[in-house]
Backbone as numpy.savetxt, mean C-alpha at the origin, in Angstrom:
# Nx Ny Nz CAx CAy CAz Cx Cy Cz
-0.57 0.75 -7.82 -1.53 1.29 -8.73 -1.19 2.74 -8.98
-0.96 3.12 -10.20 -0.53 4.48 -10.51 -1.73 5.39 -10.77
-1.69 6.59 -10.20 -2.66 7.64 -10.48 -1.89 8.90 -10.78
-2.62 9.97 -11.10 -1.95 11.23 -11.39 -1.11 11.69 -10.21
-1.54 11.44 -8.98 -0.82 11.88 -7.79 0.07 10.79 -7.20
0.18 9.66 -7.88 1.04 8.59 -7.41 2.48 8.92 -7.74
3.33 8.72 -6.77 4.76 8.97 -6.97 5.42 7.70 -7.46
6.06 7.78 -8.60 6.80 6.63 -9.13 8.22 6.70 -8.58
8.57 5.72 -7.79 9.89 5.68 -7.17 10.90 5.18 -8.18
11.90 6.03 -8.44 12.94 5.67 -9.39 14.33 5.66 -8.77
14.46 6.30 -7.59 15.80 6.35 -6.97 15.95 5.24 -5.94
17.14 4.73 -5.86 17.45 3.57 -5.02 17.29 3.87 -3.54
17.67 5.06 -3.09 17.57 5.38 -1.67 16.12 5.36 -1.19
15.21 5.94 -1.97 13.79 5.93 -1.59 13.23 4.51 -1.63
13.62 3.75 -2.64 13.18 2.36 -2.73 13.63 1.58 -1.50
14.89 1.78 -1.10 15.39 1.09 0.10 14.65 1.54 1.35
14.33 2.84 1.43 13.59 3.34 2.60 12.23 2.68 2.71
11.53 2.57 1.60 10.21 1.94 1.62 10.34 0.43 1.72
11.48 -0.12 1.32 11.67 -1.56 1.32 11.89 -2.19 2.67
12.00 -1.39 3.72 12.13 -1.95 5.07 10.77 -2.53 5.48
10.71 -3.76 5.98 9.42 -4.39 6.29 8.52 -3.58 7.24
9.09 -3.00 8.30 8.27 -2.23 9.23 7.79 -0.93 8.57
8.65 -0.32 7.79 8.23 0.93 7.12 7.10 0.66 6.14
7.15 -0.47 5.44 6.07 -0.78 4.52 4.77 -1.02 5.29
4.84 -1.68 6.44 3.64 -1.88 7.26 3.09 -0.54 7.75
3.98 0.36 8.15 3.54 1.67 8.61 2.92 2.47 7.47
3.55 2.41 6.31 3.03 3.12 5.15 1.63 2.61 4.80
1.46 1.31 4.82 0.14 0.73 4.52 -0.87 1.11 5.60
-0.46 1.08 6.86 -1.39 1.43 7.94 -1.86 2.87 7.81
-0.95 3.79 7.49 -1.34 5.19 7.28 -2.27 5.30 6.08
-2.00 4.55 5.03 -2.85 4.58 3.85 -4.27 4.15 4.17
-4.41 3.20 5.08 -5.74 2.70 5.46 -6.51 3.71 6.31
-5.85 4.27 7.32 -6.57 5.13 8.27 -6.60 6.60 7.86
-5.75 6.99 6.93 -5.72 8.39 6.50 -4.72 9.22 7.28
-4.91 9.36 8.57 -3.96 10.06 9.44 -3.82 9.26 10.73
-2.63 9.33 11.32 -2.38 8.60 12.56 -1.16 9.16 13.25
-1.07 8.91 14.53 0.10 9.28 15.32 1.01 8.07 15.46
2.23 8.30 15.89 3.17 7.21 16.13 2.61 6.24 17.17
1.96 6.78 18.20 1.39 5.91 19.24 0.31 5.00 18.67
-0.56 5.56 17.85 -1.62 4.74 17.24 -1.03 3.66 16.33
-0.05 4.06 15.55 0.57 3.10 14.64 1.36 2.03 15.39
2.00 2.41 16.48 2.74 1.43 17.29 1.81 0.35 17.80
0.60 0.74 18.20 -0.39 -0.25 18.64 -0.77 -1.19 17.49
-0.91 -0.64 16.29 -1.31 -1.46 15.14 -0.24 -2.46 14.72
1.01 -2.05 14.79 2.09 -2.94 14.33 2.80 -3.65 15.47
2.35 -3.40 16.70 2.90 -4.05 17.88 4.41 -3.84 18.02
4.79 -2.56 17.95 6.19 -2.17 18.12 6.26 -1.00 19.08
7.43 -0.70 19.60 7.64 0.43 20.51 7.41 1.74 19.78
6.84 2.71 20.48 6.56 4.01 19.90 7.84 4.67 19.40
8.93 4.54 20.15 10.20 5.16 19.73 10.69 4.57 18.41
10.55 3.26 18.22 10.96 2.62 16.97 10.07 3.07 15.82
8.78 3.13 16.06 7.83 3.58 15.03 8.12 5.02 14.66
8.37 5.88 15.64 8.69 7.29 15.37 9.92 7.41 14.49
10.93 6.62 14.79 12.17 6.63 13.98 11.86 6.30 12.52
11.08 5.23 12.31 10.79 4.80 10.94 9.84 5.77 10.23
8.95 6.41 10.97 8.10 7.43 10.36 8.94 8.61 9.87
9.92 9.00 10.67 10.81 10.10 10.24 11.60 9.71 8.98
12.00 8.46 8.88 12.71 7.99 7.68 11.78 8.06 6.45
10.54 7.62 6.61 9.59 7.70 5.51 9.35 9.15 5.10
9.25 10.04 6.10 9.04 11.46 5.82 10.25 12.07 5.13
11.44 11.66 5.52 12.67 12.20 4.91 12.73 11.90 3.42
12.06 10.85 2.99 12.04 10.48 1.57 10.74 10.94 0.89
9.95 11.73 1.59 8.74 12.29 0.99 7.61 11.29 0.78
7.65 10.16 1.50 6.61 9.15 1.35 5.41 9.44 2.25
5.65 10.05 3.39 4.58 10.51 4.28 4.90 11.95 4.66
3.92 12.62 5.25 4.12 14.01 5.67 3.29 14.27 6.92
3.66 15.34 7.60 2.88 15.72 8.77 1.50 16.19 8.34
0.50 15.83 9.13 -0.88 16.21 8.85 -1.35 17.08 10.00
-1.44 18.35 9.78 -1.94 19.23 10.83 -3.36 18.84 11.20
-3.63 18.74 12.48 -4.96 18.33 12.92 -5.28 18.98 14.26
-6.54 19.13 14.53 -7.00 19.71 15.79 -7.20 18.66 16.87
-7.02 17.40 16.51 -7.31 16.31 17.45 -6.19 16.11 18.45
-6.58 15.80 19.67 -5.64 15.32 20.68 -4.60 16.32 21.14
-3.53 15.79 21.63 -2.43 16.53 22.21 -1.64 17.24 21.11
-1.46 18.54 21.23 -0.75 19.32 20.22 0.72 18.91 20.13
1.23 18.25 21.14 2.64 17.82 21.11 2.84 16.57 20.25
1.76 15.86 19.94 1.89 14.63 19.18 1.74 14.92 17.69
2.64 14.36 16.89 2.61 14.55 15.44 1.61 13.61 14.81
0.85 14.14 13.88 -0.05 13.33 13.06 0.59 13.19 11.69
0.49 12.01 11.10 1.10 11.70 9.82 0.05 11.27 8.82
0.32 11.52 7.55 -0.52 11.04 6.45 0.38 10.68 5.27
-0.18 9.90 4.37 0.54 9.53 3.15 0.71 10.79 2.30
1.85 10.94 1.67 2.08 12.06 0.75 1.59 11.63 -0.63
0.60 12.30 -1.16 0.06 11.95 -2.47 -0.87 10.76 -2.40
-1.17 10.21 -3.57 -2.13 9.12 -3.68 -1.50 7.75 -3.51
-0.19 7.70 -3.35 0.48 6.41 -3.18 1.79 6.40 -3.94
2.35 5.21 -4.04 3.63 5.04 -4.73 3.52 3.86 -5.69
4.41 3.87 -6.67 4.53 2.74 -7.58 6.00 2.59 -7.96
6.35 1.43 -8.45 7.69 1.19 -8.97 7.55 0.42 -10.28
8.61 0.44 -11.05 8.65 -0.31 -12.31 10.02 -0.95 -12.45
10.02 -2.18 -12.90 11.29 -2.86 -13.16 12.17 -2.03 -14.09
11.55 -1.37 -15.06 12.29 -0.63 -16.08 13.21 0.44 -15.48
12.83 1.00 -14.34 13.61 2.06 -13.73 14.85 1.56 -13.00
15.00 0.26 -12.87 16.12 -0.29 -12.09 16.95 -1.31 -12.87
16.76 -1.37 -14.17 17.48 -2.36 -14.98 18.83 -1.87 -15.48
19.19 -0.61 -15.17 20.43 -0.05 -15.68 21.68 -0.60 -15.00
21.53 -1.24 -13.86 22.67 -1.84 -13.16 22.19 -3.06 -12.39
23.00 -4.13 -12.39 22.58 -5.36 -11.70 22.25 -5.14 -10.23
23.01 -4.25 -9.54 22.75 -4.01 -8.12 21.38 -3.37 -7.91
21.04 -2.41 -8.78 19.73 -1.73 -8.68 18.60 -2.71 -8.97
18.78 -3.55 -9.97 17.76 -4.55 -10.30 17.58 -5.53 -9.14
18.66 -5.91 -8.50 18.58 -6.85 -7.38 17.83 -6.24 -6.19
18.08 -4.96 -5.90 17.37 -4.30 -4.81 15.89 -4.21 -5.14
15.55 -3.83 -6.37 14.13 -3.74 -6.75 13.45 -5.10 -6.62
14.12 -6.15 -7.06 13.55 -7.49 -6.96 13.34 -7.89 -5.50
14.32 -7.58 -4.64 14.20 -7.93 -3.22 13.05 -7.17 -2.56
12.93 -5.89 -2.86 11.83 -5.09 -2.29 10.49 -5.60 -2.82
10.42 -5.92 -4.09 9.17 -6.45 -4.67 8.78 -7.77 -4.03
9.77 -8.62 -3.74 9.48 -9.90 -3.06 8.93 -9.66 -1.65
9.52 -8.68 -0.94 9.05 -8.37 0.41 7.61 -7.87 0.36
7.31 -7.00 -0.60 5.93 -6.52 -0.73 4.98 -7.67 -1.03
5.40 -8.57 -1.91 4.55 -9.72 -2.24 4.32 -10.60 -1.01
5.36 -10.79 -0.20 5.19 -11.58 1.03 4.19 -10.92 1.97
4.29 -9.60 2.13 3.36 -8.91 3.02 1.93 -8.99 2.49
1.77 -8.86 1.18 0.42 -8.99 0.59 -0.12 -10.40 0.84
0.73 -11.39 0.65 0.31 -12.77 0.87 -0.05 -13.01 2.34
0.73 -12.42 3.26 0.42 -12.54 4.69 -0.95 -11.95 5.00
-1.27 -10.83 4.37 -2.60 -10.22 4.58 -3.70 -11.19 4.17
-3.52 -11.83 3.00 -4.55 -12.75 2.52 -4.61 -14.01 3.39
-3.46 -14.51 3.79 -3.45 -15.69 4.66 -4.11 -15.38 6.00
-3.91 -14.17 6.52 -4.57 -13.77 7.76 -6.08 -13.77 7.57
-6.54 -13.29 6.44 -7.99 -13.34 6.16 -8.47 -14.79 6.14
-7.73 -15.66 5.45 -8.14 -17.07 5.38 -8.19 -17.70 6.77
-7.24 -17.33 7.63 -7.20 -17.87 8.99 -8.36 -17.37 9.84
-8.87 -16.19 9.53 -9.91 -15.57 10.37 -11.25 -15.44 9.66
-11.38 -15.97 8.46 -12.60 -15.73 7.70 -13.87 -16.22 8.39
-13.76 -17.25 9.21 -14.96 -17.75 9.89 -15.51 -16.73 10.89
-14.69 -15.76 11.30 -15.14 -14.72 12.23 -15.94 -13.62 11.52
-15.85 -13.57 10.19 -16.58 -12.55 9.44 -18.01 -13.01 9.18
-18.96 -12.08 9.18 -20.34 -12.45 8.84 -20.40 -13.07 7.44
-21.38 -13.92 7.23 -21.52 -14.63 5.96 -21.58 -13.73 4.75
-22.24 -12.57 4.87 -22.34 -11.65 3.73 -20.96 -11.14 3.32
-20.09 -10.86 4.30 -18.73 -10.42 3.99 -17.94 -11.55 3.35
-18.09 -12.77 3.87 -17.37 -13.91 3.30 -17.80 -14.18 1.86
-19.10 -14.05 1.59 -19.56 -14.32 0.22 -19.19 -13.20 -0.74
-18.96 -11.99 -0.23 -18.56 -10.87 -1.09 -17.06 -10.90 -1.40
-16.27 -11.50 -0.51 -14.82 -11.58 -0.74 -14.56 -12.43 -1.98
-13.50 -12.12 -2.69 -13.23 -12.86 -3.92 -11.74 -13.03 -4.15
-11.43 -14.02 -4.91 -10.09 -14.20 -5.46 -10.29 -14.79 -6.84
-9.48 -14.38 -7.77 -9.61 -14.91 -9.12 -8.25 -14.96 -9.78
-8.17 -15.81 -10.76 -6.92 -15.96 -11.49 -7.28 -16.23 -12.94
-6.67 -15.50 -13.84 -6.90 -15.65 -15.26 -5.56 -15.83 -15.95
-5.52 -16.65 -16.95 -4.34 -16.82 -17.79 -4.73 -16.38 -19.19
-4.18 -15.26 -19.63 -4.59 -14.63 -20.89 -3.43 -14.57 -21.87
-3.61 -15.02 -23.09 -2.56 -14.85 -24.09 -2.67 -13.44 -24.68
-1.82 -12.52 -24.21 -1.91 -11.12 -24.60 -0.64 -10.65 -25.30
-0.80 -9.60 -26.07 0.37 -8.92 -26.62 0.86 -7.92 -25.57
2.05 -7.37 -25.79 2.59 -6.36 -24.89 1.63 -5.17 -24.76
1.11 -4.69 -25.87 0.18 -3.56 -25.85 -1.10 -3.92 -25.09
-1.62 -5.12 -25.28 -2.83 -5.54 -24.58 -2.60 -5.61 -23.07
-1.44 -6.10 -22.66 -1.12 -6.15 -21.23 -1.11 -4.73 -20.64
-0.50 -3.79 -21.35 -0.49 -2.40 -20.88 -1.91 -1.84 -20.78
-2.73 -2.08 -21.80 -4.11 -1.57 -21.79 -4.92 -2.20 -20.66
-4.74 -3.51 -20.44 -5.44 -4.18 -19.35 -5.07 -3.55 -18.02
-3.77 -3.32 -17.78 -3.33 -2.68 -16.54 -3.92 -1.29 -16.39
-3.93 -0.52 -17.47 -4.51 0.83 -17.41 -5.99 0.79 -17.06
-6.73 -0.13 -17.67 -8.17 -0.24 -17.40 -8.44 -0.67 -15.96
-7.71 -1.67 -15.49 -7.90 -2.12 -14.11 -7.57 -1.00 -13.12
-6.47 -0.28 -13.38 -6.09 0.82 -12.50 -7.12 1.93 -12.51
-7.73 2.20 -13.65 -8.77 3.23 -13.71 -9.96 2.86 -12.83
-10.40 1.62 -12.89 -11.51 1.15 -12.05 -11.12 1.27 -10.58
-9.93 0.82 -10.22 -9.50 0.87 -8.83 -9.29 2.30 -8.35
-8.84 3.21 -9.21 -8.70 4.63 -8.83 -10.05 5.22 -8.46
-11.07 4.90 -9.25 -12.41 5.43 -8.94 -12.89 4.92 -7.58
-12.69 3.63 -7.32 -13.11 3.07 -6.04 -12.28 3.63 -4.89
-10.98 3.85 -5.13 -10.13 4.44 -4.09 -10.61 5.84 -3.75
-10.91 6.65 -4.75 -11.39 8.02 -4.51 -12.72 7.99 -3.76
-13.60 7.09 -4.13 -14.89 6.96 -3.45 -14.69 6.57 -1.98
-13.88 5.54 -1.75 -13.67 5.04 -0.39 -12.97 6.06 0.50
-11.95 6.73 -0.03 -11.24 7.73 0.77 -12.12 8.94 1.03
-12.96 9.30 0.07 -13.91 10.40 0.28 -14.90 10.07 1.38
-15.39 8.84 1.38 -16.33 8.41 2.42 -15.65 8.42 3.79
-14.43 7.88 3.84 -13.69 7.86 5.11 -13.46 9.28 5.62
-13.02 10.16 4.74 -12.70 11.53 5.15 -13.93 12.32 5.58
-15.10 11.95 5.06 -16.33 12.65 5.45 -16.97 12.04 6.69
-16.37 10.97 7.22 -16.90 10.34 8.42 -17.94 9.27 8.15
-18.16 8.92 6.89 -19.13 7.88 6.52 -18.48 6.51 6.72
-18.53 6.01 7.94 -17.89 4.74 8.26 -18.88 3.62 8.53
-20.17 3.92 8.53 -21.20 2.93 8.85 -21.17 1.77 7.86
-20.93 0.58 8.36 -20.93 -0.62 7.54 -19.69 -0.83 6.71
-18.68 -0.02 6.90 -17.45 -0.13 6.10 -16.40 -0.95 6.84
-15.66 -1.72 6.07 -14.48 -2.45 6.56 -13.35 -2.16 5.60
-12.12 -2.29 6.06 -10.97 -2.15 5.16 -10.93 -3.36 4.25
-10.71 -3.11 2.96 -10.66 -4.18 1.97 -9.36 -4.03 1.17
-8.61 -5.09 1.05 -7.39 -5.10 0.24 -7.72 -5.69 -1.12
-7.29 -5.03 -2.18 -7.44 -5.54 -3.54 -6.04 -5.58 -4.15
-5.57 -6.75 -4.46 -4.25 -6.92 -5.06 -4.43 -7.46 -6.47
-3.87 -6.81 -7.44 -3.91 -7.32 -8.82 -2.47 -7.40 -9.32
-2.24 -8.37 -10.15 -0.93 -8.54 -10.76 -1.16 -8.84 -12.24
-0.27 -8.42 -13.04 -0.27 -8.78 -14.44 1.17 -8.89 -14.89
1.60 -10.07 -15.26 3.00 -10.27 -15.64 3.11 -11.43 -16.61
4.12 -11.40 -17.47 4.30 -12.50 -18.42 4.92 -13.71 -17.73
4.63 -14.87 -18.26 5.25 -16.10 -17.78 5.26 -17.11 -18.91
6.11 -18.08 -18.79 6.17 -19.15 -19.76 6.04 -20.49 -19.03
5.33 -21.41 -19.67 5.16 -22.74 -19.07 6.29 -23.65 -19.42
């Protein structure tokens, strides 16, 4: 989802850095919690702290995350946060060479698999959620005959709605308003297809 502060990844090295499965999980985990240490993230992704630290440094080297100065905990431990409002990619930026297009497609497939795993995990555990949360969860699918311009406008409108909710949710998290809140994933796709 693109915002004014979203970084559009156009270079292959950064795309490859984010395209590593563990790095994408770490990037998403930091996006959810706001700030975290390597130790905290290692617990979340069930990996060794040394391995997580290595991958965090790789993400930082490409400007995807940055150190977050904080007064919490041990001063020797680094705190990390997402750099900017997020990242986005576009097929158009990688169509100039078959190798670049192939890498973008592979990274996009990996992201889609991770998104699908998140949803499948919810389906596997949904009975553990209170009924109100289960009834509020949604999935929908629409098939719309659109022009190219209409598809662009639809994406812009959906992103605007999601940007407002992202700003609201991150503001609440940052102010400590966590009462009754759970992490919620919203995945939207819009792409052409032929039957």
